[in-house]
C-alpha positions in Angstrom: -9.4 -15.4 -24.3 -11.0 -14.9 -21.6 -8.1 -12.4 -20.4 -8.3 -10.5 -23.5 -12.2 -10.4 -23.0 -11.7 -8.5 -19.5 -9.4 -6.1 -21.0 -12.0 -4.8 -23.5 -13.2 -1.2 -22.8 -16.9 -2.0 -23.1 -18.1 1.3 -24.3 -15.8 0.7 -27.3 -17.1 -2.1 -28.3 -20.9 -0.6 -28.1 -19.5 2.2 -30.1 -18.1 -0.5 -33.0 -21.3 -2.6 -32.9 -23.3 0.5 -33.5 -21.1 1.6 -36.5 -21.5 -2.4 -37.4 -25.3 -2.0 -37.5 -25.2 0.4 -39.0 -22.8 -0.2 -42.0 -24.0 -3.4 -42.5 -27.9 -1.8 -43.5 -26.4 0.7 -45.4 -23.9 -1.4 -47.4 -27.2 -4.0 -48.1 -29.3 -0.7 -49.2 -26.4 0.4 -52.0 -25.8 -2.5 -53.5 -29.8 -4.3 -53.7 -31.4 -0.8 -54.1 -34.6 -0.1 -52.2 -37.0 -2.9 -53.4 -34.7 -5.5 -53.2 -33.4 -4.1 -49.5 -37.0 -4.4 -47.8 -37.7 -7.4 -49.7 -34.2 -9.1 -47.6 -34.8 -7.1 -44.4 -34.8 -9.9 -42.1 -32.3 -11.7 -44.0 -30.1 -8.7 -43.8 -31.2 -8.1 -40.1 -29.9 -11.8 -39.3 -27.0 -11.6 -41.2 -25.8 -8.2 -39.4 -26.3 -9.6 -35.8 -24.5 -12.7 -36.4 -21.6 -10.3 -37.6 -21.3 -8.6 -34.3 -20.4 -11.7 -32.2 -17.8 -13.4 -34.8 -16.6 -9.7 -35.5 -16.0 -9.5 -31.7 -14.2 -12.7 -31.7 -12.4 -12.4 -34.4 -11.0 -8.2 -33.1 -9.9 -10.0 -29.7 -8.3 -12.1 -31.1 -6.4 -10.2 -33.3 -5.7 -7.2 -30.6 -7.8 -4.8 -32.0 -9.0 -3.8 -28.4 -5.8 -3.7 -26.8 -4.9 -0.7 -28.2 -5.6 2.6 -26.5 -8.1 4.8 -28.7 -6.0 8.2 -28.2 -2.6 6.3 -28.5 -3.8 4.8 -31.8 -1.3 4.6 -34.8 -0.8 3.2 -37.6 -0.1 -0.1 -36.9 -3.0 -0.7 -35.0 -4.9 0.4 -38.3 -3.0 -2.6 -39.7 -4.6 -4.7 -37.0 -8.4 -3.5 -37.7 -7.7 -3.9 -41.6 -6.2 -7.3 -41.0 -9.3 -8.4 -38.3 -12.2 -7.4 -40.7 -10.6 -8.9 -43.6 -10.4 -12.8 -41.1 -14.2 -12.0 -40.0 -15.7 -10.8 -43.6 -14.6 -14.2 -44.7 -15.7 -16.5 -41.9 -19.2 -14.3 -42.6 -19.0 -14.9 -46.0 -17.9 -18.9 -45.6 -21.0 -18.9 -43.3 -23.6 -17.5 -45.3 -22.7 -19.4 -48.7 -22.7 -22.7 -46.9 -25.9 -22.4 -45.9 -27.7 -19.5 -48.6 -25.6 -20.3 -51.9 -24.8 -16.8 -53.8 -28.1 -16.2 -55.0 -30.1 -13.8 -52.1 -26.9 -11.3 -51.3 -24.4 -10.3 -53.6 -20.7 -11.1 -52.3 -20.4 -7.1 -53.0 -21.6 -6.4 -49.8 -19.4 -8.0 -48.0 -16.5 -6.5 -49.7 -18.3 -2.9 -49.3 -19.6 -3.4 -45.7 -15.7 -4.5 -44.9 -14.3 -1.1 -46.9 -17.2 0.5 -45.0 -16.0 -0.8 -41.6 -12.5 0.2 -42.0 -13.2 3.5 -42.7 -15.9 4.1 -39.9 -13.9 2.6 -37.3 -10.2 4.1 -38.2 -12.4 7.6 -38.3 -13.8 7.0 -34.4 -10.5 6.0 -33.2 -8.1 9.0 -35.1 -11.2 11.0 -34.1 -10.6 10.1 -30.3 -6.9 10.5 -30.8 -7.2 14.5 -32.3 -9.4 15.3 -29.6 -7.2 14.0 -26.6 -4.3 15.9 -28.8 -6.0 18.8 -28.9 -7.1 19.3 -25.0 -3.2 18.0 -24.6 -2.1 20.9 -26.9 -4.5 23.8 -25.2 -2.7 22.5 -22.0 0.8 22.5 -22.9 0.0 26.1 -24.6 -1.3 27.1 -21.0 1.8 25.7 -19.1 4.2 24.1 -21.2 7.4 25.0 -22.1 7.9 26.4 -26.1 10.5 23.2 -27.4 12.1 23.0 -30.7 13.7 19.5 -31.9 17.1 19.5 -34.2 16.6 16.8 -36.2 13.3 15.6 -38.0 14.6 11.8 -38.7 12.9 8.9 -36.9 13.9 10.3 -33.7 12.7 13.8 -34.0 9.6 12.5 -35.5 8.8 9.9 -32.2 9.7 12.6 -29.8 7.5 14.9 -30.6 4.6 12.3 -30.8 5.7 11.8 -26.9 5.5 15.2 -26.4 2.0 16.0 -27.8 1.0 12.7 -26.2 1.8 13.4 -22.9 1.1 16.6 -21.3 2.6 16.0 -18.5 6.3 16.5 -19.7 4.6 19.9 -20.0 6.4 21.0 -23.6 4.8 22.1 -26.7 6.6 21.9 -29.6 6.8 25.1 -31.6 8.8 22.9 -34.4 12.0 21.3 -36.1 14.8 22.2 -37.6 17.0 19.9 -39.7 20.0 19.9 -41.9 18.3 18.4 -44.4 17.5 21.0 -47.0 14.6 19.2 -48.8 12.6 19.1 -45.3 12.4 22.5 -44.6 9.1 23.7 -44.8 7.3 20.7 -44.5 5.0 19.0 -42.2 6.2 16.2 -39.6 3.8 14.9 -37.2 1.7 18.2 -37.8 4.7 20.4 -37.0 6.9 22.2 -39.2 10.6 21.6 -39.7 11.5 25.7 -40.0 15.1 26.0 -40.5 18.1 24.2 -40.4 20.8 25.0 -37.6 22.3 27.4 -39.5 19.4 30.0 -38.6 19.3 28.7 -34.9 19.9 32.0 -33.4 16.7 33.9 -35.5 14.4 30.6 -34.5 15.4 30.8 -31.0 14.5 35.0 -30.8 11.3 34.7 -33.0 9.5 31.8 -31.4 10.8 32.2 -27.6 12.0 29.0 -27.6 12.4 27.8 -23.8 13.7 24.2 -24.7 15.9 22.8 -27.5 16.4 18.5 -27.6 18.7 17.6 -29.8 17.5 14.4 -31.6 20.4 13.0 -33.7 22.2 10.3 -32.8 26.1 10.5 -32.6 25.9 14.4 -33.7 29.2 15.2 -34.9 30.7 17.2 -31.3 31.5 20.1 -33.2 27.7 20.2 -34.1 26.7 20.1 -30.9 29.4 23.0 -29.2 28.5 25.4 -32.0 24.7 24.2 -30.8 25.6 24.9 -27.2 27.4 28.0 -27.9 24.6 29.4 -29.5 21.8 28.3 -26.9 23.9 29.9 -24.4 23.0 33.3 -25.5 19.4 32.7 -24.8 19.9 31.2 -21.6 18.9 28.1 -22.9 20.8 24.8 -22.0 20.1 22.3 -24.8 19.3 18.4 -24.4 20.2 15.4 -26.1 17.2 12.6 -26.8 17.8 9.7 -24.4 16.1 6.3 -25.3 12.8 6.9 -25.0 10.3 4.8 -23.8 6.7 5.0 -24.8 5.0 3.6 -22.0 6.8 5.5 -19.6 6.3 9.2 -18.0 9.7 9.5 -16.9 11.3 12.0 -18.7 14.5 11.0 -17.7 14.1 7.7 -20.1 13.0 10.4 -23.1 15.9 13.2 -22.8 19.2 13.6 -20.7 22.2 16.7 -20.3 24.7 16.8 -22.9 27.7 15.1 -21.4 31.3 16.1 -21.8 32.0 13.3 -24.4 29.2 14.6 -26.5 30.9 17.5 -26.9 34.0 15.5 -27.8 31.8 13.0 -30.6 33.0 12.7 -34.1 31.3 10.2 -36.9 31.7 6.5 -36.0 32.5 4.0 -38.5 30.3 0.9 -37.7 32.3 -2.5 -36.5 32.1 -5.8 -37.9 31.8 -7.7 -34.8 32.1 -11.2 -36.2 36.2 -11.3 -36.6 35.9 -10.2 -32.6 33.9 -12.7 -31.8 35.7 -15.2 -33.7 38.9 -14.9 -31.4 36.7 -14.1 -28.2 34.4 -17.2 -28.2 35.4 -19.2 -26.4 38.7 -18.8 -25.8 40.7 -18.4 -22.7 41.3 -14.2 -22.6 43.6 -12.6 -19.9 43.0 -8.7 -19.2 45.8 -7.3 -17.1 44.7 -3.8 -15.4 41.4 -4.6 -15.8 40.4 -2.5 -13.1 41.3 0.5 -14.7 39.4 3.0 -17.1 40.4 0.9 -20.5 41.1 -2.5 -18.6 37.4 -2.6 -17.4 35.6 -1.7 -20.6 37.8 -4.5 -22.5 36.4 -7.2 -19.8 32.8 -6.1 -20.7 33.0 -5.7 -24.2 35.0 -9.2 -24.5 32.3 -10.3 -21.4 30.0 -10.0 -24.2 31.4 -12.3 -27.0 31.2 -15.5 -24.2 34.9 -16.8 -23.7 35.4 -20.0 -22.3 37.3 -18.2 -18.9 37.7 -14.7 -18.5 40.7 -13.7 -16.5 40.7 -10.1 -14.9 43.8 -9.3 -13.5 44.8 -6.3 -11.7 47.1 -5.4 -8.6 45.3 -3.4 -6.7 42.3 -5.3 -4.4 39.8 -2.6 -4.6 39.7 -1.8 -8.4 39.5 -5.3 -9.2 36.9 -6.0 -6.4 34.5 -3.3 -8.7 35.1 -5.0 -12.2 34.3 -8.5 -11.2 31.3 -7.2 -9.0 30.3 -5.6 -12.5 30.4 -8.4 -14.5 29.5 -11.5 -11.9 26.8 -9.5 -10.7 27.3 -10.7 -7.3 27.9 -14.3 -8.1 30.0 -16.7 -6.1 31.0 -18.9 -9.6 34.2 -18.4 -11.3 34.2 -20.8 -13.4 33.9 -17.9 -16.5 35.2 -14.8 -14.8 38.2 -15.5 -12.6 39.5 -12.3 -10.4 43.2 -12.5 -10.4 44.7 -10.7 -7.8 48.6 -10.0 -9.0 51.2 -8.0 -9.4 53.2 -8.1 -12.9 56.6 -7.4 -11.4 55.9 -10.5 -9.3 57.0 -12.7 -12.1 56.6 -16.0 -9.9 53.0 -15.6 -9.3 52.3 -14.6 -12.4 53.8 -17.6 -13.7 51.6 -19.5 -11.1 48.7 -17.6 -12.8 49.3 -18.0 -16.2 50.1 -21.8 -16.1 46.6 -22.3 -14.3 44.5 -20.4 -16.3 46.3 -21.0 -19.8 45.0 -17.7 -21.6 45.1 -18.1 -25.1 44.2 -14.4 -26.1 46.2 -11.6 -23.7 44.7 -8.1 -23.4 47.6 -6.0 -21.5 46.2 -2.5 -20.2 48.3 -2.7 -16.9 50.5 0.0 -16.9 51.3 3.4 -14.9 50.1 6.6 -16.9 50.1 9.7 -14.9 52.7 11.9 -16.8 54.1 13.7 -13.8 54.0 11.0 -11.0 56.0 9.0 -13.5 58.1 11.5 -13.6 59.1 11.8 -10.3 59.3 7.8 -9.9 61.5 6.9 -12.9 62.7 3.9 -11.6 59.4 2.6 -9.9 58.0 3.3 -13.5 60.3 1.4 -15.5 59.8 -1.7 -13.6 56.3 -1.2 -13.7 56.2 -0.2 -17.1 58.7 -2.3 -18.8 59.5 -4.7 -16.6 56.3 -6.1 -15.5 55.3 -6.1 -19.4 59.0 -8.1 -20.2 57.5 -10.7 -17.1 54.2 -11.0 -19.0 55.3 -11.0 -22.3 58.2 -14.4 -21.3 54.9 -15.5 -19.3 53.1 -15.3 -22.7 55.2 -17.4 -25.0 55.6 -20.3 -22.2 52.1 -20.8 -22.2 51.8 -20.3 -25.8 49.7 -17.4 -26.2 48.1 -17.0 -29.6 47.3 -13.1 -29.6 48.8 -10.0 -27.0 47.6 -7.2 -27.8 49.2 -4.0 -25.4 47.6 -0.5 -25.1 50.2 2.1 -26.2 49.5 6.4 -26.1 50.4 8.9 -28.0 53.0 9.8 -25.9 55.2 6.9 -26.7 55.6 8.5 -30.7 59.0 10.9 -30.0 58.9 10.8 -26.0 60.4 13.0 -24.2 59.4 12.3 -20.5 59.5 9.3 -19.3 56.2 7.8 -19.1 55.9 8.0 -23.1 59.2 6.4 -23.2 58.5 3.4 -21.6 55.2 2.9 -23.6 57.1 3.2 -26.5 59.8 0.7 -25.1 57.0 -1.8 -24.4 56.3 -1.1 -28.1 59.8 -2.2 -29.2 59.2 -5.2 -27.3 56.1 -6.3 -28.5 57.1 -6.1 -31.8 60.1 -7.7 -31.8 58.4 -11.2 -30.0 55.4 -10.7 -32.2 58.4 -11.1 -35.7 60.4 -13.7 -33.2 57.3 -15.7 -32.4 55.3 -15.4 -35.6 52.1 -15.3 -33.9 49.9 -12.2 -33.4 51.6 -10.0 -31.0 51.0 -6.4 -31.3 50.4 -2.8 -30.3 47.1 -0.7 -30.1 48.3 3.4 -29.6 45.7 5.8 -29.5 45.5 9.1 -27.4 42.7 10.6 -24.3 39.8 8.7 -23.6 37.2 10.8 -22.0 36.1 10.1 -18.5 39.4 7.7 -17.8 40.0 7.6 -14.2 42.2 10.7 -12.6 42.2 12.3 -16.4 42.5 15.7 -16.8 38.8 16.1 -17.8 38.2 14.8 -14.2 40.2 17.8 -12.5 38.9 20.8 -14.6 35.4 19.3 -13.4 36.4 19.6 -9.9 37.8 23.0 -10.1 35.0 23.8 -11.6 32.2 23.3 -8.7 35.2 24.4 -6.6 34.6 27.6 -8.7 38.1 28.0 -9.5 40.7 29.1 -10.7 40.9 26.5 -14.1 44.5 25.6 -14.2 45.9 24.5 -17.8 49.4 24.2 -18.8 49.2 26.6 -22.3 46.4 28.4 -23.8 47.4 26.4 -27.3 47.7 22.9 -25.7 45.9 20.3 -27.9 44.6 16.7 -27.1 43.5 14.1 -28.8 40.1 12.7 -27.0 38.5 9.3 -27.9 34.9 8.1 -25.6 36.4 4.9 -24.2 34.0 2.6 -25.3 34.7 3.6 -29.0 38.5 2.9 -28.6 38.5 -0.2 -26.7 35.4 -1.4 -29.8 38.9 -0.1 -32.1 41.2 -2.4 -29.9 39.2 -5.3 -30.4 38.9 -4.3 -34.2 42.4 -4.3 -34.5 43.5 -7.1 -33.0 41.6 -9.1 -35.5 43.2 -7.4 -38.3 47.1 -6.4 -37.0 49.7 -9.0 -37.8 52.6 -10.3 -36.2 54.8 -7.0 -34.3 52.2 -4.7 -35.8 51.2 -1.3 -34.4 47.8 -0.2 -35.2 47.2 3.0 -34.6 43.6 4.4 -34.1 42.2 7.4 -36.4 41.7 10.3 -33.2 39.9 12.8 -35.4 41.1 16.6 -35.1 43.1 17.2 -31.4 41.3 19.6 -29.5 42.4 23.2 -27.5 42.3 21.9 -23.7 40.9 26.0 -23.4 38.0 25.1 -25.2 37.2 21.8 -23.0 37.5 23.8 -20.0 34.7 26.2 -21.4 32.9 23.8 -22.9 32.8 22.2 -19.3 32.1 26.0 -17.5 28.8 26.2 -20.2 27.9 22.2 -18.9 28.3 22.5 -15.1 26.1 25.8 -15.4 28.4 28.5 -14.7 29.6 31.6 -17.3 33.7 31.9 -17.6 33.0 35.4 -16.3 33.1 33.6 -13.2 35.1 30.8 -13.0 39.0 31.8 -13.9 41.3 30.4 -16.1 45.2 29.9 -15.0 48.0 29.1 -17.3 50.4 27.5 -15.1 53.3 26.5 -17.9 54.0 22.6 -18.8 54.6 20.2 -16.3 57.0 17.8 -16.9 57.0 15.3 -19.8 54.9 17.2 -21.6 54.4 18.3 -25.4 52.5 21.1 -26.5 50.8 18.9 -29.2 51.1 15.2 -29.4 51.5 13.3 -32.6 50.2 9.4 -32.9 52.2 8.6 -36.1 56.0 8.1 -35.7 57.1 8.2 -39.1 54.1 8.8 -41.7 54.6 5.2 -43.3 51.5 3.9 -41.7 48.8 2.4 -43.7 45.2 2.0 -44.0 43.2 -1.0 -43.3 40.1 -2.6 -43.2 37.9 -0.3 -40.6 38.4 3.4 -41.7 39.6 4.4 -38.3 42.1 2.0 -37.7 46.1 3.0 -39.5 48.8 0.1 -38.8 52.3 0.9 -38.8 53.6 -2.9 -39.8 56.1 -4.9 -38.0 56.4 -1.9 -35.9 58.4 0.4 -39.1 61.8 -1.8 -38.1 63.4 0.5 -40.9 62.9 3.1 -38.9 64.5 1.6 -35.6 68.0 2.6 -34.5 70.6 -0.1 -33.5 69.8 -0.8 -29.9 65.8 -1.2 -30.9 66.7 -4.2 -32.9 66.9 -8.0 -31.5 69.6 -8.8 -29.0 70.7 -5.1 -28.9 67.1 -4.2 -27.4 67.1 -7.1 -25.0 70.3 -6.5 -23.4 69.5 -2.7 -23.1 66.2 -4.1 -21.4 68.3 -5.7 -19.0 70.7 -3.4 -18.0 68.1 -0.7 -18.0 66.1 -3.0 -15.5 68.7 -3.6 -13.1 70.0 0.1 -13.1 65.9 0.9 -11.9 66.6 -1.9 -9.4 69.1 0.0 -7.8 67.5 3.5 -8.1 70.2 5.3 -10.5 68.1 8.1 -10.6 69.4 10.3 -13.2 71.3 7.4 -15.5 68.1 5.2 -15.7 66.4 8.2 -17.4 69.3 9.0 -19.8 69.3 4.9 -20.3 65.5 4.8 -21.0 65.3 7.7 -23.6 68.8 6.4 -24.8 66.5 3.0 -26.2 63.0 4.8 -26.8 64.1 7.9 -28.8 64.8 7.8 -32.7 67.5 8.3 -34.1 69.1 12.2 -34.5 66.0 13.0 -32.3 66.5 16.4 -29.3 64.9 15.2 -26.4 64.1 19.1 -25.6 60.2 19.5 -24.4 58.2 21.4 -27.4 57.1 23.8 -24.6 60.0 24.3 -21.8 63.5 23.4 -23.5 63.8 20.8 -20.9 63.5 16.7 -20.4 61.3 16.1 -17.9 63.4 14.3 -16.2 65.2 17.4 -15.9 62.4 19.3 -14.7 61.7 16.8 -12.3 65.8 17.2 -10.8 65.3 21.4 -10.9 61.8 21.2 -8.8 63.6 18.7 -6.6 66.9 21.0 -5.8 64.4 24.3 -5.2 62.4 21.7 -2.6 65.9 20.7 -1.1 
């Protein structure tokens, strides 16, 4: 109470007290009339001056004086009304206890409360209006003409912040919104001018200097279109971040558009209860935990409070980074256990599995860079296929309940070594799932934005250097998804899948690499005329268009962004991909890879991985990735 009293602005109290006196006399005069008012003036005066300390105490306890008048809001009005009601009730009870109901009518108390609600609210709102008027005048002189895209809750919050804080130097000239019902109406004193289709006209007519997008999860197509329109007016749109009303730092209010905003798509919500069920208080192992996908899996699983989270990687530095990220510098390894093991080392892997006894495994470890895998097929086969073989055997020995492998769209009708190794891994996991009857499954998806060593990082580097940007083909497309979204769907897939299933994430429409490059040029503040673009032809193992679906027989699941290929579509696999024949073929392949029979192992690999009747020709070059590698090696020699 004392601390709250110290926070009271005494000029505010004096104003309130003055209004209480005026209202007290006015309400008594209205109810009693002239003669009775004069006859009972002494009693009325005593009641009024008793009411001031009582109301002050209730106001302080109810937090009425905690708010700043120039920022007063509906919440503050509710607090004020509540405090007036309570204090009025107290005063009425005290009066009745001493005088009964005979001398002052109860209506005096009711009218007095209503009058005070109007008067005290008016003085607070008036202070806010004066402040905003002064701030608006300053912004008109020095502020940027700002247009807000989105007149929903976020847009209104953003407009209020701009209007209240002149340090932001933004004069909100209006909203645009795609909801036709809002157009023409006023929101927080600001008009909704039109929709996005009239954006160019509005930017020109109102001489807009800044545009802020205040729509959460706006589809990437809409963001790209908005940026393209703004580009003609030399405006770089920004996005509303997470505003904090007590902060004066614009970094917390708006941010620059990032690449994943341009690639965003409508995202269906995910029910986390099923995911929590198979992760909470379980021993969870994540391989490749230092990589982009593995580290995000680790972060999200960690939020479900597993009994122990084992993060496994063969790179000491990558393992160090994710270990520090999860444990925050703590030396306690009771919850997070860093495991520095190479999956190709069977003895070390077996020792780690026996020590930690995982119940759930997410397998994200693999060589993923297409051209490197094509040039090094033997080591890639040993790592991707041999490592998965060792892990699956170890998991069966310790009784792992759930095994989720991360796969790629390149595994569908593979033309090169990288996609072929991942397809073989899919076949292996499906076989073990059906053999054990346990939830061993695969989740397949395309590229993720921001993964380590990705094409997008290369494009950014080339743009910052001034070009040229190197793209294989002007019509090449790829699927893209944000990492956090992809991993959330991976976790959800694991709760849906049955033994041997392949889950496929719906990635939306494929996007042309050329369009992404142009968007990146714009994001980095360059002009297309400044950055040359060169088409260099496909690299070994690349397709013009990647595929996600193997047979077209994928079926829908409880989540709209997840499809499933039951038991890996056993009806469509070749004889070599079945049962003991698959085990034998893989064993022979690994033995050949150990001997580094370069040409033979690629043929053996493709024979296992490719579907029946498939012609192993690259969709651009007419050669397999391995054949291209051989051609380049001969040229070097």
